C-alpha positions in Angstrom: -22.2 -28.9 3.3 -20.9 -29.9 -0.1 -23.8 -28.1 -1.8 -23.2 -25.0 0.3 -19.5 -25.0 -0.6 -20.0 -25.6 -4.3 -22.7 -23.0 -4.8 -21.7 -20.3 -2.4 -20.4 -17.1 -4.0 -17.7 -17.0 -1.4 -16.1 -20.2 -2.6 -13.2 -19.3 -5.0 -14.5 -21.6 -7.8 -14.9 -20.8 -11.5 -18.7 -21.1 -11.2 -19.0 -18.7 -8.3 -16.7 -16.2 -10.0 -18.9 -16.3 -13.1 -22.0 -15.9 -11.0 -20.5 -12.9 -9.2 -19.4 -11.2 -12.4 -22.8 -11.7 -13.9 -24.3 -9.8 -11.1 -21.5 -7.2 -10.7 -21.7 -6.3 -14.4 -25.2 -4.9 -13.9 -23.6 -2.3 -11.6 -20.7 -1.6 -14.0 -18.1 -3.7 -12.2 -16.1 -6.9 -12.9 -14.2 -9.1 -10.4 -10.5 -9.4 -11.4 -9.2 -11.4 -8.4 -10.1 -12.3 -4.8 -8.7 -14.3 -2.0 -9.4 -14.9 1.7 -6.2 -13.8 3.4 -4.6 -12.9 6.7 -6.3 -9.5 7.2 -9.6 -10.4 5.5 -11.3 -10.9 2.1 -9.1 -9.2 -0.5 -10.6 -8.4 -3.8 -9.7 -6.4 -7.0 -12.5 -5.0 -9.1 -12.7 -2.9 -12.3 -15.3 -0.3 -12.9 -15.6 -0.5 -16.6 -18.1 2.3 -16.9 -16.1 5.0 -15.2 -12.7 3.5 -15.9 -11.0 2.7 -12.6 -9.7 -0.3 -10.6 -9.8 -0.8 -6.8 -8.5 -3.1 -4.2 -10.7 -3.8 -1.1 -10.2 -5.6 2.2 -13.7 -6.7 3.3 -15.6 -3.4 3.1 -12.6 -1.1 3.3 -11.0 0.5 0.2 -7.2 -0.1 0.2 -6.7 2.0 -2.9 -7.7 2.6 -6.4 -6.5 4.2 -9.6 -7.9 5.4 -12.9 -7.2 3.4 -16.1 -4.4 5.1 -18.0 -5.2 7.1 -21.1 -4.1 5.7 -24.4 -0.5 6.6 -25.1 0.3 7.2 -21.4 0.4 3.6 -20.1 4.0 3.9 -18.8 3.3 6.9 -16.6 2.4 6.6 -12.9 -1.4 6.1 -12.7 -3.6 8.6 -11.0 -5.3 7.4 -7.8 -9.1 7.6 -7.5 -8.7 9.9 -4.4 -6.2 12.7 -4.3 -5.5 11.9 -0.6 -3.6 8.8 -1.7 -0.8 10.9 -3.2 -0.5 13.4 -0.3 1.9 11.2 1.7 4.5 11.5 -1.1 4.8 15.2 -0.1 7.0 14.0 2.7 9.8 14.6 0.2 9.1 18.3 0.3 9.4 18.7 4.1 12.5 20.6 5.1 13.9 19.8 8.5 17.2 20.5 10.3 19.3 18.2 12.3 20.3 19.0 15.9 23.1 21.3 14.7 20.7 23.5 12.9 22.0 22.6 9.4 20.3 20.5 6.8 22.1 17.6 5.0 22.4 18.0 1.3 21.6 14.5 0.0 20.4 13.7 -3.5 17.1 11.8 -3.6 18.8 8.9 -5.3 20.8 8.5 -2.2 17.9 8.6 0.2 15.9 5.8 1.7 12.3 5.4 2.8 10.3 3.0 5.0 6.6 2.6 4.0 4.4 0.9 6.6 1.2 -0.3 5.0 1.1 -1.0 1.2 -2.4 -0.7 -0.1 -2.1 -0.6 -3.9 1.3 0.9 -3.6 0.6 4.6 -4.6 3.1 6.1 -2.2 6.0 3.7 -2.6 5.6 3.7 -6.4 6.0 7.5 -6.4 9.1 7.3 -4.1 10.7 4.6 -6.2 10.1 6.7 -9.3 12.2 9.4 -7.7 15.0 7.0 -7.1 14.5 6.6 -3.4 15.6 3.3 -1.9 12.2 2.0 -0.6 11.4 -0.7 1.9 7.8 -1.7 2.3 6.4 -3.4 5.3 3.0 -5.2 4.7 1.6 -7.8 7.0 -0.7 -9.4 4.3 1.1 -11.3 1.5 -2.0 -11.2 -0.7 -2.0 -7.4 -0.6 1.6 -7.3 -1.8 0.9 -10.0 -4.5 -2.2 -8.1 -5.8 -0.5 -4.7 -5.7 2.3 -6.2 -7.8 0.1 -8.1 -10.3 -2.8 -5.7 -10.7 -1.4 -2.2 -9.8 2.1 -2.3 -11.3 4.0 -2.0 -8.1 7.6 -1.7 -9.2 9.8 -4.7 -8.3 12.8 -2.6 -7.3 11.9 -2.3 -3.6 12.6 -4.3 -0.5 9.4 -6.1 0.6 9.0 -7.1 4.3 6.0 -9.4 4.8 5.8 -9.1 8.5 4.0 -7.4 11.4 5.4 -3.9 11.6 5.6 -4.0 15.4 7.9 -7.0 15.2 10.0 -5.6 12.4 10.5 -2.2 14.1 11.4 -3.8 17.5 13.9 -6.0 15.8 15.6 -3.5 13.5 15.2 -0.1 15.1 18.9 0.2 15.9 20.1 -1.4 12.6 19.3 1.1 9.9 18.2 4.8 9.5 15.7 6.1 7.0 15.2 9.6 5.5 11.5 9.1 5.2 9.1 6.9 7.1 5.5 6.7 5.8 3.0 5.3 8.4 -0.2 4.5 6.4 -2.2 1.7 7.9 -5.7 3.2 8.1 -8.1 1.0 6.0 -11.3 3.1 6.3 -12.7 0.7 8.9 -10.2 0.4 11.8 -6.6 0.9 12.7 -4.3 -1.6 14.3 -3.9 0.0 17.7 -0.4 -1.6 18.2 0.9 0.7 15.5 -0.1 3.9 17.3 1.4 3.2 20.7 4.1 5.4 22.2 6.5 2.5 22.1 6.0 1.9 18.4 6.2 5.6 17.4 9.4 5.9 19.6 10.8 3.0 17.7 10.1 4.8 14.4 11.9 7.9 15.7 14.9 5.8 16.4 14.9 4.7 12.8 15.1 8.2 11.4 18.2 10.0 10.2 19.0 13.2 12.1 16.8 15.3 9.8 14.4 12.5 8.7 10.7 12.9 8.5 7.7 10.7 9.5 4.4 11.1 7.7 1.2 9.7 9.3 
C-alpha cells in the first residue's frame, strides 16, 4: 500500500506532480494545482501552446480563460467559450414590476446572487459593473482556486454552502435584482437545484422587477 501511495499519480506529492507534468508537457499542458475535494478532483491546467488556463472537476470543465495579451493584464480576461459570458447579459433584461413601471436603479445600487462559481467569469463581470455580488459555491476548493488562479475579485460575499440550504434559510431575508443559476458542469446537474420548491424559493428572493438567468 505504501508503494502504491507514494508512486500513484493521484497522490498529491512533489514526485507525482513532476511525473504528471512531464507527461502533460508532451500534450502542451502543465498542471498548476490540484486537490481532491467535496465535489470531486479539482485541477487547474495551463495550455502553454494555445495560451489558456482551465479549471476542471473530474472530467468536467468548470471554466477557462485565455492568457491576457501584454499590456492588458488588468482587464477582464476572455473566457475560452463565449457561452461563459452570456449570463452577464441578465443586466440587459428589462422587466416591469406588478404596477407596470420599471424601477430606475443605478447598477452600483443593485445586487446579484450567483449560484455556482466555476472560475468566476459571471460574478467578476457583475462586480466590475459595481453590482453587490453574493456567490454561493458548495466546494471550498473551487472558490479557493478561482481566487488564486483566475483573479476572482475579493469584493464579494462568499457563501460556501449548499445552495438549497442557503435559499431555504434566507429566502425571506433579502431581495436581489439578479439571480444567476449556473450549476451545470458538463457532466450532470444537482437535481435538488431544479425542483419547483427551490426555484420558487429563488423567486421569493427577487425584487419586484428582478430577473433570474438559468
